[in-house]
N, C-alpha and C positions, 0 to 999 in steps of 0.2 A: 128270536128277536133279542132276548136278554143276552144271549151269547155275543151277538153283534155289538150290543151296548158295552159289554165287558171288554171286548176286543178293542173298541174305540178308546176306552179309558186307558187300557194298557198302552196303546199306541201313543196317546197324548203324553202319558207319563214318560214313555221312552224318549219322546222328542224333548221334553223338558229336561230330563236327565242328560241327554246328549248336548243340549244347549248349555247346561251348567258345566258339563265337562269341557266343552269347547272353550267356554269363557275362562275356566280355570287354567286351561292349557295355553291360553292366548299369550303370545310373546313375540318380540321382534326377532327376526332371523338374521344371522350373520352368514351370508352366502359366500361363494368363492369370489364374487366381485365386490364384496363388502356390504356395508350398511350406511345409510345416510338419512338424515331427518332435518328439515328446515322449519318445522312447526307452522307452516303457512296454512295447512289444512284445518286448523282450529277455527279460523275465521273470527266471528264476533261472539262465540259462545261465552256464557257467564258462569257456567258450572264446570267443575272438573271431576273426572273419575279416573282413578289409577288404571293403567294398563288397559285402556279402553279403545276399541276400534273406532269409536266416534270422535275421540280426541287424539291421543297419540299412543299407539300400541307400544307396549314395552316400557313406558315411562311412569315413574311414581314420584310424588312430592311429599315431603314431610317438614314439620317445624318442631323444634325443641325435642321432646321425648316421644318420638314416633307418632305425633299427632298428624293425621291426614288433613290435607287441604281440599275443600270441596267447592270453593268459589274462586272465580278469577275475574279479572277486569282487563279490558283493552285500553291502553293509553300510550302516549308517546313519551320520549325523554322529558324530564322536568328539572327545574331548579328549585322546586319547593320541597321542603322537608315533609315527610309523611305525618299527617295528623289523624288520619282515619285508621281503620282496623288493618292489622297486618294481613296480607293475603298474597296469593299468587297472581302475577300479572302476565298477560300475554302482550308484550310490548310491540307497538307499531313502529318499525324503523323504516317505513317506506317514505316515498317522496311526497305523499299527500295523506290527509286523514282517511281517505278511502282506500288506501293501500292495504293489501293483505300480507305484507312482509312481516311475519311474526317472529318473536323470540320469546323464550320462557325465562321469566325473572321473578325476583321477590323484592318486596319493600317491607322494612321492619323499623319500628320506632322505639324499641327497647334494647337495653344492653343484654349481651350474652343470649341472643335469640338465634341460634344457628338454624339455617334452612338447608334443605337437601333436595337435590334432583337426582334420581336414580334411573339408570337404563338397564333393562334386563334383556340379555341376548342369548340365543341358543346357536351353537356352532353347527351349521348345516353345510359346511364346505365339503363334507365327505372325507376330510383329512384331519389328522391331529395337528394342532397349532402349538407353537412355542413362543409366539410373539404376535401382538396386534398393535397397529399404529392408530392413534387417536388424534383427530384434528377437529377443531371447532373455533368459532369466533366468540370472544368474550367482550361484551358490550356494557356500557354504562347507562343505567336508567336515571340515577341521581348522582351527581358529582358532589361528593362530600367536601367539607371545608378543611379536612385534615391534609397535612403535607405528605403523608404516606399513602400510596394507593392501596385500596382493598384488593383482596385476591380470593381465589377459590383453591381448595385443597382437593385433590383427586385420590381415590382409593378404589380397590376392587375386591370382590369375593366370589369364589366359584361355588357351584352347586345350587340347588333349588329349594330343598326342604328346609323350612324354618327361617329362610333369609328375610322374608318380608317383615318379620317381627324384630329384626335387628338393624333396620335401616339407619337408626341414629346412634348405634353403639360403636364400640371400638373392637370388640372381640370378633375375631375371624376376618377382619378387614385388613388389607395390606396397602399401605400408602404407595402410590406410584412414584418411582424415582423421577425427580424433576417435576413433581406433581403440584408444587405450589406455584400457581399461575396468576400473574398480575395484569391488571389493566394499566393503561397509560394515565398517570395521575393528572396530566395536563388536559385530558378530554373535558370539554365543557358539556353541560347537560341542558343546553338551552333548546336547540332545535335538532330535528332528525338529521338535517344536512351537516351539522357540525359534529355529530357523535360518530367517530370512526371506530370500527371494531379493531381489536387486537387479536390477530390470528395466532393460535397456539397449536403446536404439534408436540406430542409426547408419545411414549410407547409403554406397553407392558411386556416385559421380556421374561423368559423362562417360566411361563405359566403352565405349560403342559396341558392345554385345553383339548380334551379328547373330542372326537366327532360326536355330536348330539349332546355334549355337555353344555351346561348353562354358566354364564358369568354375569355378575352385576357390576356396573361401573358407576361410582358415586361422585357427585360434585357437591362440595360443602362450602357455604358462605357463612362464616361464624358470627358476623355482626357483633363483635366484642363491644363496640361503642355505638350501638345503633341509636340510642336515645339522643345523643348530642348532635346528630346530623353531620358528624365529622367523617363518617365512613361512606364509601360509595355503595350504592345499591346496584347489583349486577344482573346481567342476563346472559344466557348462552344461546347460540344459534349455529346453524349449518354444521351439525355434528356429522362426522364421517368416521367410520370404523373400518380399517382395512386389515385383513388377515395376512400375516407374514409367516413364512415357514423357513426355519433354519435347517440346513443340511450340513453335516460335519463329514470331513473326508476321513476315510479309513486309512490305516497306516500303510500306505503303498508308496513306492518310490516315485511313480509318475502316473499321469493320466492323459487322456485325449478327449475330444468332444464327444466321442461315443461312450465314454465310461461314466454315464450318469448314475449308474447303480452303485458306484463307489462312494456316493454321498448319501448318508442316512440321517434320519431325523433325531436319533439319539447319539450321544457322544461315543458310546461303546460300539457303534456300528450296527445296532439293531433297529427295528422299527421300519416304518415306511421309507422308501428311497425316492429320490427325485425321478421324474419321468422324462424331463428335458431341461435344457438351459434357457428356454424361451418363455416360460410361463411368468406371469406377473408376481411380484412380491416374493421372490425367493432369495434367500441369503446363503451363499455357499461359503462356509467358514473353514479356513485352513487351520486345523488344530495339530497337524503333523507336517513336517517339512515335505515338500512335494514339488515336482517339476511338471510343467505343461509341455508336451512333446509334439504338439500340432496346433493348428489354428483353432480358436474357441471364441464363440460369440455368446455373450450373456445379454439377452436383448429384452427381456420382459420388463414392464414398468415397475420401478422400485427394486428391481433385482440387481444384485451386485456380488462381488467376491470380497470377503473380509479376511485379512491375515491377522491372526491373533498375536499378542505380544510374545516375543521371543521366537516366533516361527518364521520360516523362509519359504517364499514361493519363487521358483525360478521359471522364467518364461523363455523356453527354447522355441516356442511357437507364438504367433501373434495373438494377443488377447484383445478382443473388441468388446468393450464394456467397462463398467465402473468398478473401481477397487478402492477399499479402505485399508489403511495400515494402523493397527492398534499398538500402543506401547512401544516396545523395541522391535516391532516386526520389520522384516527386511524383504524387499522385492528386488530380484536380480533380473535384468532385462538383457537378453542376448539376441534380440532382433532389432531391426531398424525402426520399429513402430512402437509408440508408447500407448498404453491403455488410457482411459479417462480416469483421472485421479479424483477421488471423493474426499473423505476426511483422512488427513495424514497426521498421525501423532507427532508431537514435537521431538520424540525420541526415535521415531522411525527412520529408516534409511532406504534410499533407492540407489542401486548400483546399475549404472548404464554401461553395457559392454557392446552395444550395437555398433556396427560399422559406420553408419551414418543415419542420423535421425531425419524424419521428414520435416523437422524444424518447427512447424507451428504447434506441435503437440507439447513442446516444453512449456512450462508455466511456473507454478509455485511449488517449492519443495521445502521439506524440513531439513534433512541431511541428504546430500547428493554425492555419490562417488562416480567419477569418470574413470573407468578402467580400460587402459589401452591394450591390455593383454600382451604387452611387449611386441606389438606389431608396428613397424615403421610406416610412416606416410599415411596414417589413418587419422582423420579428424572427425570429431563429433561437432556438428554445426547446430546453431539455434536460429530459428526463423521468427522469433518474437521476443519481447522483453521477458526475462527470467528472473525469479527471485528465489534465493536460498535463505531460509530463516536460521538454519543451524550451521553445520560445518560443510564446506565444499572440499572434497578430497580428489586429487588427481594423481593416479598411480599407474605404474607399469607403462610408461610412455603415453599416458592418457592426455589428450589435448582437446580443449573445447574452444571452437572458433566462434567468436561473437559476431563476425561479419558487421552488419550495420545496427546491431541491437545491443542494448545495455544488459549487463548482468548485475543484479543487486544482491549483495551478501550483507544482510542486515547487521548481524554481529560478525565482523570480519575475521572468521576463523577459517584458515586454509591449511590443508595438509597436502604436501606435494613432494616430488623428488626432482632431481636435476634434469630429467628428461620429460617431465610432465608440467604443463603450464596452460594458461589461458591465452589463446591467440587473438591478437587485435589486428586482423588483416583489413578491417574496414574502419568506419568511424564509431563502432560500438566500443563502449568503455566498461570497465569494472567499477561499480558504484558501491560504496560501503559507508557505514556510519561510524563516526569517531566521537568520543566524549573527551573532555579535558583530562590529560594524562594518558590517553589511549594511544596505542601504536599498532600498526598492522603492516605486515609484509605481503605485498600483492604479487603473486607469481604470473606476470604477464610476459609476452614476447611475440615475435613473429616467426622467425625460423629457429631461434634459440631462446632460452629463458633469459629475461632481462628484468628482474623484479624491481619494484619500488617499495621502499619502506617509508611510510608517512606517519609522522608523530605530531599529535596536537598537544603541545606542551601546556599551553594555557588557552582558554577561549571557550566558545559556546559549542555545544553539541551540534553536529551538522553532518550532511552527506557530502562525500568527496568522490571524484571520478578520476580514473587514470587509464591511459592507453599509451602505446608506443608505436613508432614506425622505424624502419631500417634505413634511415637517411637523415642527414643534417643539412639545413639550409640557413642562409643569412636572415631571411625574413619569413614571418608567418602572419596570416590574417586571423580574424576573430574566429573563423571556422576551422583553423588549423591547417589551411592550405598553404604550402610552401611557395616561395618565390625568391628571386635574387640569385645569389651564388650558392651552388651546391658544393659542400666541402667533401673532398675525396681523400684528404690526407690530414694527419696530425690531429685526429679527433676520433672519438667513438662513433661508429657509423649508426647512430640512433638519435631519436628525439623522443623525449618523454613529455606527455601532456598531462598536467595535474591541475585540477580545478575544484573549487568549492562551490556548492550550489547556492547557499544563502549568503550572498555578498553583503547583505545588510549588516551582518555581525562580524564580517571578516576583519575589520579594522581592529578588533579587540583580540585577535588571535596571535599566538606565537607558535610557529610551526617549524618542523625540521624535515627535510627531504633527503633520503639516501637513495642512490642509484647503483645498480649492479649490472655487470656485463661480463662476457667471456672474452678470451683472447681472439676468437674468431670475429668478434664485433669491431675490433680496432682497425681503423683505416690505415693506409700506408703511412709509415713514419711515426705513428703515435707510440708504438712500443718503445722507441728509443728516447722519448722525451722524458726529462727528469721531473718536470713540474707541470701541473695541470690545473684546470678550473672546473668547478661545477657552476656553469653559467645559467642565468635566468633571462629570458627574453621579456623585456618590460614595456608595457604600454603599446605593444605592437610596433615598437620603434627601434629599440636598441637592446644590446646584450649587456647585462650587469654581470661582470666576471666573478665577483666575489673574491675571497682571498686566494692566494696562490697555495696550492696543496702539493706536497711531494707525491710522486706517483706511487699508488698503493701496491702492496704485495698481494698476489692472489692467494686466496684461501679456498682449497678444494676447487681450484681452477676458476674461481669467481673473484673478480675485482669489485671494489666498491669505494665510493666517496660519499660524504654527507655535507649538507649545508644547513646549519641551524639559524635561528634568529629571523625567520621569514614571517612577514605579516600578510603576505599575499602569495597566490600561486598562479602559475601560468605555464610557460613552455620551458623545459630544462634540457641541458645538454652537457656533455663532458668533452673538453678540448684542451689542447696543450697551450702553455704560455706562449710558445712560438707562434701558434696560429692567432692568438689574441693580439700579438704584436705585428703580424704581417700586414704591410701596407695594402690598402684597398679591400680589406676583408670585412671589418666591423664598422657600423655607422657611428656617428658622434654620440657619445654618452654624456648628456648634461646632468651634472650632479647637484648643483645649487644655482639659484637665481634669486637675488635679493635686491632691495632698494631702500635707501634712507634719505631723508629730506632735511634741509636746513634753509628755511626761507623759501626762495625761488630756485634753489639748487637741489637737484636730486642726483645722488650717486648710485649707480647701478653696478653690481658685481655678480659674476657667474663663473662657474668652473666646469671642467669636463674631466672625466676619468680616462677617456680615449677618444680618438677621432679618426674618421675615414674620409678622405677626399674633401676635407673641410676648407673651402675657399675663404668664406668670410661670414660674419654675423651682421645682419642689418637690425638696428635698434628702432623700434616703432612705438609711437605714442598715441593714446586715445584719451579723450576727456569724457566719453560716455560709455566706454567699454565695447563699442560696436564699430565705430569708424576709426581706423588707424592710419597714421601718416609716418613717413620715414624721418628719423632724426639724424641718422648717420650710420656708418658701418665700422666694424672692427675686423682686422685681418685674422683669419684662422691659421691653424698650424698644420694644415694638410692632413697627413696620416701619422698618428703617433699613439703609443700606448702609455705615454707619460702624462700624468695629470697636468692640466693647464689652467691658469687663472686669467680672467679678463675683467675689464672695467670700462665704464662709460659715464660721462658726466653730462647731465642736462642742465645747463646753466640758466635757462629761462623757462622753467617749468610753470605752467599755468596754475593759478590759485585753485584751491579745492582738491578733491581726490582726482588723481590721474592714474592711467593704466599703461603698463609697458609690456611688450613682448619681444622676443627675439625671432628673427627669420634666419635660420641657418641654411646657407646656400653652398652646394657642392660645386666642384670644378665643372661638372657637366650641366650645371644650371638647375639641377633638382634641388628642392628645398623642403624644409619642414619648419613648422611653427612651434615655439615653446609654449608652455602654459603662461597665462597672463597673471601679473602681479599688480596689486593696487597699492598706491602710495597716497596716504591721506595728507591733508593740509598741514597737520601737526603730527609729529610722530614718525613711525617707521612703517615700512611696507609689511605686508604679510610675508611669512616665510614661503619659500618655494613650495609649490604644490598645495597651497591652502585650499584651492579649488581644483579638483581633478575629475577627469572624465575618462572612462575606459569601458570597452575598447575604443580606441581612437586612432585611426578611422574605424567606423562602424558600418554595418550593413542594415541594422534595424534598431536594436535596443542599445542604450548606453547607460552606464551607472555613474552618477555624479556624487562626489563626496567633498565635504568642506571640513578642514581640520580646525577652523576657528569659529564658524557660525553655529548658532543654536537658536531655538525658538521658532515662532511663526514667521514664515517668509514667502516670497514670491519668486518662482523660477520662470523666466521668460526666454523664449527661443526666437532669434531673429535670423532671417535668411541673408544671403549675400547682398541683397538690395536694402537691408535695414528694415524689412517688413516683419511684423510680429506674426509668427506662424503657430505658436503654441504658448500658452501661459497657464500656470497652475499654482494655487496656494497650497502650501504644505508645511509640515512640522519638520524643522531641521534639528538634527542632533549631531554634534561634532563627531566626525569620523564615520557616521552611518551613511550607507549608500542609498541614493534616491534613484529609482528606476524611471528612465525617460524613454518613451517609445517614438522613434523617428521613422518607423517603417512606412508610414503614409506620406513622408516627405520625399521630394525629388533629390537626386544626388547633387552634392555641392557642399559649400562651406556654410556653417551655422555658428552663431555666437550665442552662448548660454550665459545669462545674467541672473545671478542669485542676489536678491536684496532682502535684508531684514534689519532689525534695529541695531545690529552690530556692524553693519556696513554693507558694501556691495562688492561682489566678486564676479569675475568674468573669465570665460575660457572659450577657446575656439574648437569646434568639432568638425570633422570631415565625414560626410555621409557618402558611401559608395553608391 
């Protein structure tokens, strides 16, 4: 009997020792699928025990110098400064007081009272780790009065022995890179519904955490100014720890999908190797130049290939998966399919040698090289908008066809040769940014290279777009569609489209355009012409020839001309003086239209630079800027390239402000209206084009500018029946463009009337 009693005591003692040992060894586990904790299991407990299965296994809390916290309180976010004792709070961030959505946080009412939350994990993945990802939500319990948001600092320490006594020290702890994590200072602390968490993701790299080894991750809230109530009180929630394994390639020339053992966990090629390319959270790091010689799929969640700085990965096979380029890393693509691009260093380079891309895989690059490998007739096409932040290089007959999509080169840096260029076979344009004093040569073309050099001499930073086509017509609409007469002789067989995006600031710009072409671009008879023009198609109505220029001499088989002093951009072409003077070719170019008043007599004067089929001008008058009547007509000069002067006198002008316009009529009955000028009761009319609208005609949007008006004004739009269809109050600044949307209006004639304290201006607009 005594023996049985002794055995019972021994058995109980063993159970107690086992329980103590199990408690001592209790810890959270980092498995191959990761670790997560949302703290909701704590419920409404008011006591806290470190590393306790009844609370949160693996978690410890401390304040100041390793003092443990033993009590806690459940509360919601608050706007009240803490007046009670400092303690641990399990914060309710749910939608109601009964919610069990918990976060772990601290409230402190004294200065320099740092608080700590520590997570203890043991690696049970069965593999050595060299990186772990950390993700969590940082929440605000109390929103302090200070302007600077409070934050937490993260650090880590490996091993188990003696660590619990150093939770609040610095020795042995390594701060995590990018481990200073802030909340949003604008977060209010009033109700749970208003307190939005800030999600943070960071990582611990190069930790060499062996299988079964432990690691401690520490969150520290220093509370430097805790007593003033100016610092935020914080909480953490939804913690996720994800194991990541790095594998480095061995110094081999090439690899295929079956060569997984060529990737080892240590840089020197030793240690565990990868078992496949499909497991989650694997990073295959290219530390030696290497080529992929067959198809490869890297498909695991969070898995990717990373090319280190200065190294090159050549894809002779299709890579399906994500890839990062660090530093000056280079990726050479010799297939027609692009991988998924992750993080691309600003100094990285992608060389595309594929015969033809699938198109939609193009996106955003740092530095991009299009290498034609000296193959004729091969184009690289894009099927979506593309952005290059660094340098775009086109080499060895490399051609990139934009089709209908835009290519943005943020800093317009281009490297190219005479046989390599950007093809604009559709409506896609090259888009680039220029600042005052900046200039860029854009290598565009269709069948041959036909660059544009655009210089912003003075003005505001803006984006500009350019493209070209292999033909020249007498007329173009707002979308760049040609009409009228096609010129097959005495011109360069090209049209260049150049536009600025922000027309609001264009009136302040001074620009220069230079156009380039080869002898194969010249139409019949152009080569023998001694003088030429760089013409600009203005207001979708007429060609402004600009000065007469002697025909240039080719440099390296390339001809060029330039036109400075431009304040606006549109459609440009190069043609001979003979073509500009040919009867029936160019429309009437009205250069001035002014009026002056003396009593009841108004004298009108206008001039033209050139005319085509001009039968006569009809002079029309309006007293309200909307309804016009004919006063008389002045005979035109048919077709001429010589400047002409015209005048008309209204001997019985009505009192008050009156409005005049010209109706220019061709021999075939076609006509166009001039802009409207206003002549006040005393004084002179505004100068020509004081109120302008462009494009005119338009299919939807029109920009309206006034060179004289400023201040608060009202813009009213009347249809052809005199009915108001649109009215808006706006701030007018002289020369600044006002955007007017007529897309919802039917086709027809519209009168735009701008009124403010400086007067009234009127212009007629045609809506297609």
